MDTraj code that builds the backbone (N, CA, C; nanometers):
import mdtraj as md
import numpy as np

residues = "UNK UNK UNK UNK UNK UNK UNK UNK UNK UNK UNK UNK UNK UNK UNK UNK UNK UNK UNK UNK UNK UNK UNK UNK UNK UNK UNK UNK UNK UNK UNK UNK UNK UNK UNK UNK UNK UNK UNK UNK UNK UNK UNK UNK UNK UNK UNK UNK UNK UNK UNK UNK UNK UNK UNK UNK UNK UNK UNK UNK UNK UNK UNK UNK UNK UNK UNK UNK UNK UNK UNK UNK UNK UNK UNK UNK UNK UNK UNK UNK UNK UNK UNK UNK UNK UNK UNK UNK UNK UNK UNK UNK UNK UNK UNK UNK UNK UNK UNK UNK UNK UNK UNK UNK UNK UNK UNK UNK UNK UNK UNK UNK UNK UNK UNK UNK UNK UNK UNK UNK UNK UNK UNK UNK UNK UNK UNK UNK UNK UNK UNK UNK UNK UNK UNK UNK UNK UNK UNK UNK UNK UNK UNK UNK".split()
xyz = np.array([
    [-1.0979, -2.1158, 1.1393],
    [-1.1468, -2.0591, 1.0140],
    [-1.2067, -2.1727, 0.9325],
    [-1.3273, -2.1534, 0.8823],
    [-1.3918, -2.2588, 0.8047],
    [-1.3438, -2.2573, 0.6598],
    [-1.3875, -2.3551, 0.5824],
    [-1.3393, -2.3684, 0.4456],
    [-1.3801, -2.2503, 0.3576],
    [-1.4958, -2.1914, 0.3833],
    [-1.5366, -2.0733, 0.3062],
    [-1.4410, -1.9583, 0.3317],
    [-1.4063, -1.9373, 0.4576],
    [-1.3116, -1.8311, 0.4924],
    [-1.1758, -1.8524, 0.4287],
    [-1.1287, -1.9767, 0.4298],
    [-0.9992, -2.0080, 0.3698],
    [-1.0055, -1.9867, 0.2190],
    [-1.1106, -2.0335, 0.1558],
    [-1.1258, -2.0153, 0.0104],
    [-1.1269, -1.8675, -0.0263],
    [-1.2037, -1.7892, 0.0480],
    [-1.2092, -1.6455, 0.0205],
    [-1.0747, -1.5779, 0.0455],
    [-1.0018, -1.6226, 0.1471],
    [-0.8690, -1.5662, 0.1747],
    [-0.7723, -1.5964, 0.0598],
    [-0.7793, -1.7158, 0.0063],
    [-0.6924, -1.7520, -0.1070],
    [-0.7295, -1.6703, -0.2306],
    [-0.8585, -1.6538, -0.2559],
    [-0.9020, -1.5713, -0.3693],
    [-0.8544, -1.4277, -0.3504],
    [-0.8667, -1.3755, -0.2281],
    [-0.8189, -1.2403, -0.1981],
    [-0.6703, -1.2294, -0.2264],
    [-0.5931, -1.3267, -0.1808],
    [-0.4487, -1.3269, -0.2037],
    [-0.4175, -1.3220, -0.3533],
    [-0.4892, -1.3997, -0.4316],
    [-0.4663, -1.4008, -0.5764],
    [-0.5044, -1.2667, -0.6399],
    [-0.6195, -1.2131, -0.6012],
    [-0.6631, -1.0841, -0.6560],
    [-0.5644, -0.9738, -0.6188],
    [-0.5246, -0.9705, -0.4905],
    [-0.4297, -0.8684, -0.4453],
    [-0.2905, -0.8921, -0.5030],
    [-0.2621, -1.0148, -0.5440],
    [-0.1339, -1.0432, -0.6097],
    [-0.1304, -0.9916, -0.7525],
    [-0.2435, -0.9905, -0.8182],
    [-0.2528, -0.9411, -0.9555],
    [-0.2462, -0.7894, -0.9603],
    [-0.3147, -0.7241, -0.8691],
    [-0.3283, -0.5784, -0.8703],
    [-0.1951, -0.5026, -0.8766],
    [-0.0950, -0.5351, -0.7936],
    [0.0304, -0.4590, -0.8010],
    [0.1051, -0.4762, -0.9331],
    [0.0859, -0.5899, -0.9987],
    [0.1509, -0.6078, -1.1287],
    [0.0916, -0.5122, -1.2316],
    [-0.0407, -0.4981, -1.2289],
    [-0.1060, -0.4018, -1.3177],
    [-0.0641, -0.2592, -1.2818],
    [-0.0536, -0.2328, -1.1503],
    [-0.0087, -0.1005, -1.1046],
    [0.1325, -0.0711, -1.1540],
    [0.2222, -0.1685, -1.1416],
    [0.3621, -0.1491, -1.1838],
    [0.3683, -0.1203, -1.3335],
    [0.2917, -0.1934, -1.4114],
    [0.2880, -0.1682, -1.5562],
    [0.2368, -0.0273, -1.5845],
    [0.1338, 0.0162, -1.5122],
    [0.0795, 0.1506, -1.5325],
    [0.1800, 0.2581, -1.4926],
    [0.2560, 0.2345, -1.3849],
    [0.3504, 0.3355, -1.3365],
    [0.4655, 0.3597, -1.4342],
    [0.4801, 0.2713, -1.5332],
    [0.5823, 0.2927, -1.6358],
    [0.5493, 0.4133, -1.7225],
    [0.4190, 0.4449, -1.7324],
    [0.3783, 0.5475, -1.8276],
    [0.3011, 0.6646, -1.7677],
    [0.2654, 0.6574, -1.6404],
    [0.1956, 0.7695, -1.5769],
    [0.2614, 0.8001, -1.4426],
    [0.2359, 0.9187, -1.3932],
    [0.2873, 0.9555, -1.2610],
    [0.2085, 0.8811, -1.1540],
    [0.2680, 0.8628, -1.0358],
    [0.1934, 0.7986, -0.9279],
    [0.0619, 0.8705, -0.8958],
    [0.0604, 1.0026, -0.9006],
    [-0.0629, 1.0751, -0.8694],
    [-0.1704, 1.0519, -0.9751],
    [-0.1322, 1.0516, -1.1024],
    [-0.2304, 1.0241, -1.2082],
    [-0.2839, 0.8819, -1.1952],
    [-0.1953, 0.7868, -1.1681],
    [-0.2382, 0.6490, -1.1500],
    [-0.3316, 0.6333, -1.0315],
    [-0.2964, 0.6971, -0.9209],
    [-0.3805, 0.6903, -0.8012],
    [-0.5172, 0.7520, -0.8274],
    [-0.5186, 0.8653, -0.8942],
    [-0.6449, 0.9331, -0.9236],
    [-0.7361, 0.8435, -1.0068],
    [-0.6820, 0.7857, -1.1116],
    [-0.7624, 0.6979, -1.1963],
    [-0.8100, 0.5746, -1.1203],
    [-0.7202, 0.5133, -1.0444],
    [-0.7566, 0.3913, -0.9723],
    [-0.8685, 0.4182, -0.8721],
    [-0.8562, 0.5262, -0.7965],
    [-0.9574, 0.5578, -0.6962],
    [-1.0901, 0.5937, -0.7631],
    [-1.0845, 0.6663, -0.8745],
    [-1.2078, 0.6994, -0.9462],
    [-1.2778, 0.5723, -0.9946],
    [-1.2013, 0.4810, -1.0526],
    [-1.2600, 0.3561, -1.1006],
    [-1.3159, 0.2744, -0.9841],
    [-1.2414, 0.2664, -0.8750],
    [-1.2866, 0.1895, -0.7591],
    [-1.4141, 0.2501, -0.7008],
    [-1.4187, 0.3840, -0.6889],
    [-1.5382, 0.4497, -0.6347],
    [-1.6594, 0.4221, -0.7225],
    [-1.6405, 0.4287, -0.8520],
    [-1.7502, 0.4017, -0.9443],
    [-1.8002, 0.2578, -0.9284],
    [-1.7074, 0.1632, -0.9266],
    [-1.7463, 0.0227, -0.9165],
    [-1.8123, -0.0085, -0.7830],
    [-1.7560, 0.0414, -0.6730],
    [-1.8145, 0.0158, -0.5416],
    [-1.9485, 0.0870, -0.5290],
    [-1.9578, 0.2085, -0.5809],
    [-2.0839, 0.2815, -0.5771],
    [-2.1947, 0.2071, -0.6484],
    [-2.1654, 0.1590, -0.7678],
    [-2.2657, 0.0827, -0.8428],
    [-2.3026, -0.0467, -0.7712],
    [-2.2032, -0.1148, -0.7195],
    [-2.2287, -0.2390, -0.6454],
    [-2.3172, -0.2110, -0.5244],
    [-2.2873, -0.1046, -0.4507],
    [-2.3674, -0.0676, -0.3340],
    [-2.5107, -0.0352, -0.3700],
    [-2.5275, 0.0371, -0.4796],
    [-2.6629, 0.0719, -0.5251],
    [-2.7424, -0.0552, -0.5561],
    [-2.6809, -0.1441, -0.6344],
    [-2.7516, -0.2665, -0.6729],
    [-2.7704, -0.3625, -0.5560],
    [-2.6822, -0.3550, -0.4559],
    [-2.6948, -0.4418, -0.3385],
    [-2.7930, -0.3851, -0.2367],
    [-2.8338, -0.2587, -0.2542],
    [-2.9346, -0.1999, -0.1682],
    [-2.8868, -0.1536, -0.0312],
    [-2.7690, -0.0940, -0.0235],
    [-2.7186, -0.0486, 0.1070],
    [-2.7546, 0.0969, 0.1383],
    [-2.8353, 0.1610, 0.0563],
    [-2.8708, 0.3015, 0.0753],
    [-2.9277, 0.3315, 0.2128],
    [-3.0211, 0.2490, 0.2606],
    [-3.0830, 0.2720, 0.3914],
    [-2.9779, 0.2617, 0.5023],
    [-2.8923, 0.1611, 0.4926],
    [-2.7873, 0.1444, 0.5936],
    [-2.6921, 0.2644, 0.5939],
    [-2.6566, 0.3133, 0.4754],
    [-2.5687, 0.4300, 0.4675],
    [-2.6331, 0.5518, 0.5330],
    [-2.7628, 0.5691, 0.5111],
    [-2.8344, 0.6829, 0.5680],
    [-2.8409, 0.6754, 0.7208],
    [-2.8349, 0.5556, 0.7757],
    [-2.8454, 0.5373, 0.9205],
    [-2.7093, 0.5223, 0.9889],
    [-2.6021, 0.5344, 0.9151],
    [-2.4687, 0.5157, 0.9728],
    [-2.4347, 0.6315, 1.0657],
    [-2.3929, 0.6015, 1.1899],
    [-2.3569, 0.7078, 1.2843],
    [-2.2369, 0.7903, 1.2352],
    [-2.2336, 0.9168, 1.2761],
    [-2.1285, 1.0102, 1.2335],
    [-1.9885, 0.9593, 1.2681],
    [-1.9712, 0.8996, 1.3865],
    [-1.8376, 0.8542, 1.4246],
    [-1.7869, 0.7430, 1.3323],
    [-1.8787, 0.6645, 1.2760],
    [-1.8384, 0.5608, 1.1802],
    [-1.7892, 0.6269, 1.0515],
    [-1.8571, 0.7328, 1.0080],
    [-1.8103, 0.8080, 0.8914],
    [-1.6683, 0.8599, 0.9146],
    [-1.6433, 0.9139, 1.0333],
    [-1.5109, 0.9681, 1.0641],
    [-1.4040, 0.8588, 1.0677],
    [-1.4370, 0.7440, 1.1251],
    [-1.3416, 0.6328, 1.1265],
    [-1.3092, 0.5876, 0.9839],
    [-1.4113, 0.5758, 0.9013],
    [-1.3884, 0.5297, 0.7640],
    [-1.3233, 0.6376, 0.6777],
    [-1.3460, 0.7634, 0.7099],
    [-1.2738, 0.8716, 0.6432],
    [-1.1243, 0.8597, 0.6733],
    [-1.0916, 0.8358, 0.7991],
    [-0.9511, 0.8155, 0.8361],
    [-0.8922, 0.6945, 0.7667],
    [-0.9675, 0.5865, 0.7624],
    [-0.9218, 0.4662, 0.6941],
    [-0.8968, 0.4930, 0.5457],
    [-0.9884, 0.5667, 0.4835],
    [-0.9726, 0.6000, 0.3413],
    [-0.8470, 0.6831, 0.3191],
    [-0.8230, 0.7796, 0.4085],
    [-0.7045, 0.8631, 0.3927],
    [-0.5766, 0.7798, 0.4060],
    [-0.5646, 0.7048, 0.5156],
    [-0.4413, 0.6300, 0.5390],
    [-0.4220, 0.5159, 0.4399],
    [-0.5296, 0.4435, 0.4075],
    [-0.5159, 0.3273, 0.3206],
    [-0.5279, 0.3575, 0.1733],
    [-0.6362, 0.4240, 0.1350],
    [-0.6650, 0.4413, -0.0076],
    [-0.5984, 0.5628, -0.0690],
    [-0.5609, 0.6609, 0.0109],
    [-0.4992, 0.7813, -0.0458],
    [-0.3501, 0.7847, -0.0145],
    [-0.3148, 0.8109, 0.1103],
    [-0.1732, 0.8257, 0.1454],
    [-0.0961, 0.6953, 0.1256],
    [-0.1510, 0.5858, 0.1754],
    [-0.0825, 0.4572, 0.1609],
    [-0.0692, 0.4134, 0.0166],
    [-0.1758, 0.4282, -0.0600],
    [-0.1701, 0.3891, -0.2009],
    [-0.0776, 0.4812, -0.2793],
    [-0.0742, 0.6093, -0.2449],
    [0.0151, 0.7035, -0.3130],
    [0.1610, 0.6653, -0.2902],
    [0.1971, 0.6360, -0.1648],
    [0.3366, 0.5975, -0.1398],
    [0.3679, 0.4623, -0.2037],
    [0.2682, 0.3748, -0.2094],
    [0.2874, 0.2450, -0.2764],
    [0.3165, 0.2654, -0.4250],
    [0.2399, 0.3525, -0.4891],
    [0.2626, 0.3800, -0.6304],
    [0.3985, 0.4457, -0.6536],
    [0.4374, 0.5358, -0.5649],
    [0.5694, 0.5969, -0.5784],
    [0.6783, 0.4914, -0.5646],
    [0.6624, 0.4007, -0.4699],
    [0.7599, 0.2930, -0.4528],
    [0.7659, 0.2055, -0.5775],
    [0.6498, 0.1720, -0.6350],
    [0.6474, 0.0904, -0.7566],
    [0.7110, 0.1626, -0.8750],
    [0.6988, 0.2939, -0.8771],
    [0.7575, 0.3723, -0.9856],
    [0.9100, 0.3607, -0.9836],
    [0.9680, 0.3525, -0.8631],
    [1.1130, 0.3615, -0.8493],
    [1.1819, 0.2330, -0.8061],
    [1.1085, 0.1274, -0.7790],
    [1.1715, 0.0029, -0.7339],
    [1.0970, -0.1170, -0.7922],
    [1.1608, -0.2325, -0.7831],
    [1.1032, -0.3557, -0.8358],
    [0.9794, -0.3977, -0.7572],
    [0.8755, -0.4387, -0.8282],
    [0.7526, -0.4852, -0.7637],
    [0.7809, -0.6054, -0.6745],
    [0.8749, -0.6892, -0.7147],
    [0.9059, -0.8095, -0.6363],
    [0.9672, -0.7766, -0.5011],
    [1.0144, -0.6540, -0.4821],
    [1.0653, -0.6111, -0.3518],
    [0.9654, -0.5198, -0.2813],
    [0.9033, -0.4303, -0.3559],
    [0.8097, -0.3341, -0.2961],
    [0.6891, -0.4046, -0.2350],
    [0.6295, -0.4950, -0.3091],
    [0.5044, -0.5568, -0.2649],
    [0.5212, -0.6360, -0.1349],
    [0.6217, -0.7227, -0.1229],
    [0.6343, -0.7932, 0.0056],
    [0.6631, -0.7003, 0.1240],
    [0.7406, -0.5953, 0.1012],
    [0.7686, -0.5015, 0.2106],
    [0.6398, -0.4300, 0.2507],
    [0.5672, -0.3790, 0.1525],
    [0.4406, -0.3104, 0.1831],
    [0.3404, -0.4064, 0.2459],
    [0.3463, -0.5326, 0.2053],
    [0.2533, -0.6323, 0.2571],
    [0.2837, -0.6693, 0.4021],
    [0.3882, -0.6137, 0.4582],
    [0.4188, -0.6361, 0.5999],
    [0.3372, -0.5432, 0.6892],
    [0.2418, -0.4712, 0.6311],
    [0.1606, -0.3770, 0.7088],
    [0.0903, -0.4400, 0.8292],
    [0.0588, -0.5706, 0.8287],
    [-0.0021, -0.6259, 0.9508],
    [0.0876, -0.6112, 1.0741],
    [0.2178, -0.5985, 1.0533],
    [0.3077, -0.5756, 1.1660],
    [0.2746, -0.4425, 1.2331],
    [0.2549, -0.3381, 1.1523],
    [0.2170, -0.2076, 1.2075],
    [0.0791, -0.2156, 1.2715],
    [-0.0143, -0.2844, 1.2066],
    [-0.1490, -0.2991, 1.2622],
    [-0.1454, -0.3723, 1.3960],
    [-0.0658, -0.4779, 1.4037],
    [-0.0577, -0.5559, 1.5273],
    [0.0017, -0.4727, 1.6408],
    [0.1081, -0.3990, 1.6099],
    [0.1703, -0.3154, 1.7129],
    [0.0734, -0.2079, 1.7617],
    [0.0037, -0.1440, 1.6687],
    [-0.0923, -0.0408, 1.7065],
    [-0.2122, -0.1002, 1.7808],
    [-0.2519, -0.2222, 1.7453],
    [-0.3631, -0.2872, 1.8148],
    [-0.3267, -0.3151, 1.9609],
    [-0.2018, -0.3501, 1.9840],
    [-0.1568, -0.3716, 2.1217],
    [-0.1561, -0.2391, 2.1976],
    [-0.1029, -0.1337, 2.1339],
    [-0.0909, -0.0040, 2.2011],
    [-0.2241, 0.0693, 2.2168],
    [-0.3054, 0.0702, 2.1122],
    [-0.4267, 0.1526, 2.1126],
    [-0.5502, 0.0745, 2.1561],
    [-0.5647, -0.0473, 2.1042],
    [-0.6832, -0.1274, 2.1352],
    [-0.6620, -0.2183, 2.2559],
    [-0.5401, -0.2184, 2.3096],
    [-0.5048, -0.2988, 2.4269],
    [-0.5275, -0.4476, 2.4043],
    [-0.4991, -0.4913, 2.2815],
    [-0.5077, -0.6339, 2.2523],
    [-0.3884, -0.7041, 2.3157],
    [-0.4064, -0.8292, 2.3497],
    [-0.3018, -0.9040, 2.4186],
    [-0.1802, -0.9301, 2.3304],
    [-0.0654, -0.9352, 2.3939],
    [0.0591, -0.9665, 2.3251],
    [0.0981, -1.1085, 2.3654],
    [0.0888, -1.2015, 2.2703],
    [0.1169, -1.3416, 2.2983],
    [0.2459, -1.3830, 2.2282],
    [0.3025, -1.4935, 2.2725],
    [0.4258, -1.5423, 2.2093],
    [0.4078, -1.5735, 2.0609],
    [0.2978, -1.6353, 2.0192],
    [0.2804, -1.6574, 1.8748],
    [0.2782, -1.5258, 1.7954],
    [0.2187, -1.4215, 1.8515],
    [0.2156, -1.2918, 1.7832],
    [0.3555, -1.2311, 1.7766],
    [0.4304, -1.2432, 1.8854],
    [0.5678, -1.1912, 1.8865],
    [0.6519, -1.2675, 1.7854],
    [0.6401, -1.3997, 1.7835],
    [0.7153, -1.4808, 1.6880],
    [0.6777, -1.4447, 1.5450],
    [0.5482, -1.4282, 1.5189],
    [0.5036, -1.3882, 1.3849],
    [0.5616, -1.2543, 1.3446],
    [0.5632, -1.1595, 1.4373],
    [0.6204, -1.0272, 1.4085],
    [0.7690, -1.0382, 1.3778],
    [0.8403, -1.1202, 1.4539],
    [0.9837, -1.1376, 1.4291],
    [1.0093, -1.2008, 1.2921],
    [0.9241, -1.2940, 1.2528],
    [0.9388, -1.3555, 1.1202],
    [0.9129, -1.2542, 1.0085],
    [0.8140, -1.1670, 1.0278],
    [0.7879, -1.0613, 0.9296],
    [0.9090, -0.9684, 0.9198],
    [0.9627, -0.9280, 1.0340],
    [1.0805, -0.8411, 1.0356],
    [1.1977, -0.9094, 0.9659],
    [1.2159, -1.0387, 0.9906],
    [1.3241, -1.1133, 0.9250],
    [1.3040, -1.1145, 0.7734],
    [1.1806, -1.1374, 0.7295],
    [1.1537, -1.1401, 0.5855],
    [1.1787, -1.0055, 0.5190],
    [1.1327, -0.8991, 0.5813],
    [1.1555, -0.7649, 0.5265],
    [1.3047, -0.7334, 0.5249],
    [1.3750, -0.7752, 0.6290],
    [1.5193, -0.7521, 0.6354],
    [1.5921, -0.8227, 0.5215],
    [1.5535, -0.9438, 0.4924],
    [1.6160, -1.0183, 0.3818],
    [1.5942, -0.9432, 0.2505],
    [1.4718, -0.8939, 0.2298],
    [1.4407, -0.8226, 0.1055],
    [1.5145, -0.6907, 0.0932],
    [1.5373, -0.6227, 0.2050],
    [1.5989, -0.4902, 0.1974],
    [1.7508, -0.4938, 0.2115],
    [1.8049, -0.5878, 0.2857],
    [1.9497, -0.5917, 0.3089],
    [2.0261, -0.6558, 0.1950],
    [1.9668, -0.7545, 0.1334],
    [2.0335, -0.8247, 0.0239],
    [1.9815, -0.7692, -0.1087],
    [2.0596, -0.6837, -0.1686],
    [2.0179, -0.6067, -0.2850],
    [2.0495, -0.6815, -0.4141],
    [1.9730, -0.7860, -0.4437],
    [1.9980, -0.8587, -0.5689],
    [1.8740, -0.8747, -0.6508],
])
top = md.Topology()
chain = top.add_chain()
for i, resn in enumerate(residues, 1):
    res = top.add_residue(resn, chain, resSeq=i)
    for name in ("N", "CA", "C"):
        top.add_atom(name, md.element.get_by_symbol(name[0]), res)
traj = md.Trajectory(xyz[None], top)
């Protein structure tokens, strides 16, 4: 990974670290569904405007149907169902516990990539998965 990739990854980590704190504060006063509805509406507006100004209209018009279906599934699992359960978790539990547990999603992605995409299973990947499981276990078993 080059320095640009690392810099962008760190910026992403910081941005994604801020977002759940704002979500947790919002969940104090609104239902998870109201919060999700507002967040998705704002995100759609911002991404839509960005796309318009970036000039992706032609590319969108030429996108194959199967890509639409894949991204529809991604939107459902990630932006709707996943975000809804995340907001419900934030409503009822501490952000300092919910966020790291939810952030273990690469474990599910890695397992599914091995099963569905037939990606290789290597010792570093197995070790990484075990470390993620250990971290989630510490957060869930020790209730302090």
